C-alpha positions in Angstrom: -29.3 32.5 31.1 -28.6 29.5 33.3 -30.1 31.2 36.4 -32.0 28.1 37.3 -28.9 25.9 37.0 -26.8 28.3 39.1 -29.6 28.4 41.8 -29.7 24.6 41.8 -25.9 24.4 41.9 -25.8 26.7 45.0 -28.4 24.5 46.7 -26.4 21.3 46.3 -22.8 22.6 46.3 -22.0 21.5 49.9 -23.4 18.1 49.2 -21.3 17.8 46.0 -18.2 18.7 47.9 -18.9 16.2 50.6 -19.5 13.4 48.1 -16.6 14.4 45.9 -13.7 15.4 48.2 -11.2 15.2 45.3 -13.2 17.9 43.5 -14.7 17.9 40.1 -17.0 19.5 37.6 -20.8 19.2 37.9 -23.0 19.1 34.8 -26.4 20.5 35.4 -29.4 21.3 33.2 -32.4 22.8 34.9 -32.5 20.9 38.2 -31.0 17.8 36.7 -27.5 16.8 37.9 -26.0 14.6 35.2 -23.0 13.9 37.4 -19.5 15.0 38.5 -16.3 14.4 36.5 -12.7 15.0 37.6 -11.8 17.1 34.5 -13.7 19.8 32.6 -13.2 18.2 29.2 -14.9 15.0 30.3 -17.7 16.9 31.9 -18.3 18.9 28.7 -18.2 15.8 26.5 -20.8 14.1 28.7 -23.0 17.2 28.8 -22.9 17.5 25.0 -23.7 13.8 24.5 -26.7 14.1 27.0 -28.1 17.5 26.2 -26.8 18.3 22.7 -27.1 22.0 21.8 -29.4 22.7 24.8 -27.7 25.0 27.3 -26.3 23.4 30.4 -23.9 24.3 33.2 -20.5 22.9 33.8 -19.3 24.1 37.2 -16.2 23.4 39.3 -17.7 22.2 42.6 -14.9 24.0 44.5 -15.5 27.4 42.8 -17.0 30.4 44.4 -20.6 30.6 43.1 -19.9 34.0 41.6 -17.1 32.7 39.3 -17.5 33.3 35.6 -19.7 30.9 33.6 -18.9 29.6 30.2 -21.9 29.0 27.9 -21.9 26.0 25.7 -22.6 28.0 22.6 -19.3 29.7 23.0 -17.2 26.5 23.0 -15.9 24.4 20.2 -16.8 20.7 20.7 -14.8 19.3 17.8 -13.2 16.7 20.1 -15.9 16.5 22.7 -18.3 14.2 21.0 -17.8 10.8 19.5 -19.0 10.0 16.0 -20.8 6.7 15.6 
């Protein structure tokens, strides 16, 4: 799961680091980069709002690419989405 997202992340990681020298968390689904946020909670919130229950990757752009992945289905999003 998320193999395509990890492959895409690896291909753009250097570019993300160059564009975001302060670091951050990339949100990726397929080969779609939603954006980079400075903290993981904001990245997760935006990912849930954009992709819903569809699997997506939230990855620290400074991480070693072999670092552990968290899958969205294992996370609690009680405070991650706004109710309208």
